[in-house]
Phi, psi and omega in degrees: 000137179263126178267155183291153178301324179301311180296321184287341179277340185284134177264140178299151177295126181288331176293312181293326180293321178295311179304322184289317179298322178296319179293326176297318180294315182303322186296333182257014173101000183281132182277086183266132167263119189262101176250028187258344184249139180275072181229120176301139181277002180283150170283157171302131182311143183302319178298329176293314180296319178303314177298321178295315180298318182297319180295320178297313182289340178273355177076018185267359180236028182273351186237180176298152167243177175301145180304319185289350184111156180294146182305315183297328176290314180295326174286330177293317179300312180303317180293324176297317177299320180294318185291321186276326193229002176068026181249130178269118177229148182270161180302326181294346178268012184239133168233132180265136188230166178282077186085159182290335179299317180286334172298316178296312182300312181291328177298311182302320181300316184273346184264323196254140167254164175315128171088352175293145187251141175235128182279133176235099174300136174275150350286150182231155179303149194290335184272346184299311181296321182293319181296320179291324179291323180294335179272000180093001182276177179236113178288132176239115189276145179240125180289137179270176175278179183301332179276009179067024172244156177250160177243166175303327180295321178293318176297322177300324181293326179273349181285144173222168175305338178279349185295127185247325186204165172231131177260117184239119183248116179209124349304146194266133168259111038244003194258342185081003179295141175235127173284144179278166179296322180293322179294320180293321179299317181299309177305308181305315177297319173306310184293318177304317185293337184254358180060044174256126177287135176262119177262102190267099176275096182255031188301329179261017191299336177260008177245079178227154196232002183230100181095235176307147179278356181229132181289147170304145181235144172297336176288126177098356179290309168216159180303320180297316181293314179304316180296339186259014187233141168249126182260129177249130182213187180175180184250001187299314186276306187301319189249013178055053179235043185297325181285346184285330176058064177235119172229181180201158173234141176233128182194189176299139187311320182295319182290315181297322181296317179300318174298319177297324180290316176300310182298332180298339179259352185262299181237349182072295169201161176281165188301132185296321178288334174289325177299314180298319178297319177298321179296318183297319183298317189283335186255352183282170168300140190262021179298325178293330176294311178303320181295315180294320181297325180293320177298314179302312182298318179297320182289316176305315183290328180289315191280329185308307180291329176294318180290321180289342178273352177291135179307125174087358180264130178222134177241141178295346182160169179291127181296139182273338189209184185055208176212058179223147164254145181225067184286150167283121185240028179294324176294316176299320179298318177299322179295320182271000172060052173235155188266331184229164178287335174300314176297318180302306183299323177296319177292325175301314180297311187283330186258315182262351180056042175236128181260121178225177185245142177289146180298332180308324181297339182248015177084009182224083176302153181095352176242165169226152177250130171239131177277136170249042176270003176270167180295157183298319175298324179289322179294322179298315178297317177300323178292322177299318182292323179290326178295316179293317178305313183285339180271340184286000000 
């Protein structure tokens, strides 16, 4: 059987592949600590599950919904954007998708023609480049400053007449870096001046730990920047709902309508019961979100000094958001006599039994990503194993 060139060109998700290898070792009895996957270890809050069960028992989620999602959920998303960023959007500007990943994929499908370029600041989430390529586009990576952020000047160096969009992720996966409002405004003004669409992946926007409970967003800074932006969000991270698969996109009506048309041939609609659960998440008391955020902060603050004390590990600073560390391990690689972070990650897994992700997956060799979405006792054990690994 012959596969399409498109399928042959796609690389598997490095984060999922690492997680799979960890599970294979666990299946044969190896005690692996898996810090490779960005999945909160908390259960979905009880009020969310209760609403879903009630909807199932009432028989209200047995059929198809509108492709764009049920109206109460789209209204809840609109109200959340108003609450977080002070921006008024209508329900018609919202499309609900099977996870934020599908929102990004569908957006690339309606936005890009063959050869169109999309700017990807490094480090970038593993799926961005593949999604751009699947749409016929060309990912153009942008090297960051030492603080792992990019500036308009760096974007300008990567810009060409084929540049169609910029994907900006803050808080950032894999580094936890958070852009300030001033930095976002400068980037937004640059994008407006060049008619470059900003795809703002704000999936970790409510997981920040120093000061405000919400990260600055490029949405809402000025009307012109907001009109030039598509906001990507979802409930997976903030509400510990990774398995419910609910994401969304918010943008100009014509673009959202095009996404709805494409999605009508891809999924029809996302699962009705998951939509009810997501509506419950966005409209319930948010105390459980604050509690999870406090736990993540505790983990970050406990692990940061232990990680920076490991021989050969260097961090640009304490991550401000999300739940990842992204240390530079080039010196650690030299200590362990390996040439690539891929090799380093493989040794860590096979010898220390800790699963992490190589920086190559995020466009930055010489780094690794570790998730602190596991419990503090598990994380402390992982640090002990890494310490012993580096001392052996």
